[in-house]
N, C-alpha and C positions, 0 to 999 in steps of 0.2 A: 617942713623944717628946714627954715633958715640958719648958715650956720650964728648969724651974728642973733638971732632971736636964744637957742641954742647955748651960747658964750653969755647973755642976760641969764638964760635959766638958771646956769649953772653957777653962775655968780651970787645970786639972791641965796641959792640954796646952799652955798658957802658959808655965806653972811649968815644966814639964820641956823645954821650949828651950829659956827662959833659961839653966837650970841647964845643958844642953846646950853652950848658946852660951858659959859662963863655964867651963867645958874643955876649951875650943877648938875644940868640932867642933858641927854642930846647924843646926836652920833656921836660913836668913835671916830678919828682920824682915819683917811682910807688906807686901807691893808694897800702897803706895796710890796710884800713878801711872796714868794714864790708859794707857800699854806699860808692861807687866811684858816684861822679857829674861830669856833664857834663854841662856847660850852652852853649845852641843853642841861636841864635837872630837871628831875620831874620829883613831886613830893607829894606828902599825902595820897587822897584819891585822883590821882594824875593830874596834879598842878603843876603845870608849865613855867619853868622860866628859860629865857636865853642868852646870852653872855657876849657879844653883842644880839639886840635883837634883829637891831636895823645893821647889816655887816656893807658898807660900802667899801669899793675898789677903787683903789687907785686906774686913770685913767690909762695909765703905761703898763700896767699888771697883766702882759697876756700869757694865754695859757697857764695860770695858776691853776692851785688845788682848793677847793676851799674843803676842811674837815670838822665835822661835828663828832665834839666828844661827848658822850651820853652817862649823866651820872642817874642811878634812880630806876630805870628801866631799860629795854634793850630794843633796837631798833626791831620793825618788824621784818623785813627782808630787802635785800639788793635792791627787786624793783621797785619797790615805793614805800623804803626806810624816810627817806629824804626825793621826795620829787617837786618840781618845778610847777606852778600852777597856772601863769599867763603865759603864752603864747612867746616861742622864741626862736630865732633862724635857725636851721639846721646844725646841727654840728660846734650850736654854742655851750650847752650843757653836756659832757658825753664823758665815760667811763667809771658809771655810778658803781660803789663797792662799798661793803658793808666789811667791817673787820673787827678786830679785837674781840671774840667770841660777845659781839652783837652789841659793840659797846661806843664801837668809830662807823664814820662811813664818811666816803669821799667822791667828788665831781672833777673834773676838769670844767674850768672854765675859760672858753676859748675867748672870752671876754671881745667881739667883734666887735660890738654895739656900747659905747661911753653913752652914758646918762641916763640909762633904760630899771627902771626896778623892777622886778622881777620876783612877786610873790612865792615862798615855797610854803611846801608842806610836813610834817615831822609825824612820823607814823611811829608810836610804841606800842612795847603791850611792857605791864606792869603787873608782877605778881599775878598772871597767867590772865589778866585783863587788858585786850586792845583801849587802849585810851580813844579820844576825839582826836583828829588831827590837828599838829597846832601851827601857826601860820605867820611865822617873820618871813624877812623882807631882805632881798640881796639888792644891794643898787650898784650895777654895773657902769 
């Protein structure tokens, strides 16, 4: 993919997100802080919501942490409470850790590849029941 094509793609993505934001929905602005947070809420019978569902990371935000805070359930384990579904370069995501009694999960995002979406899965247990995986997205 050429740099020109990538630049055009990213400009159209930003324009689309700005338009959606003006309409009252859409993606949040790219996260430029060292810790980018996602709030996962599980209600009823394994009914999920994520805020934000689509997490854009600012291009210059390297070696940052993504932190998921969970209410209404607990993450399954340190190995798979959060897992990246799409292939990624070795070392892009590392340091997977569960904390806070199973209600917080963090990973380090090297962010060496800019402009690539990564679908990830969320595995939780609610009231002793393993819920089906939930599938939001990180946009590096």
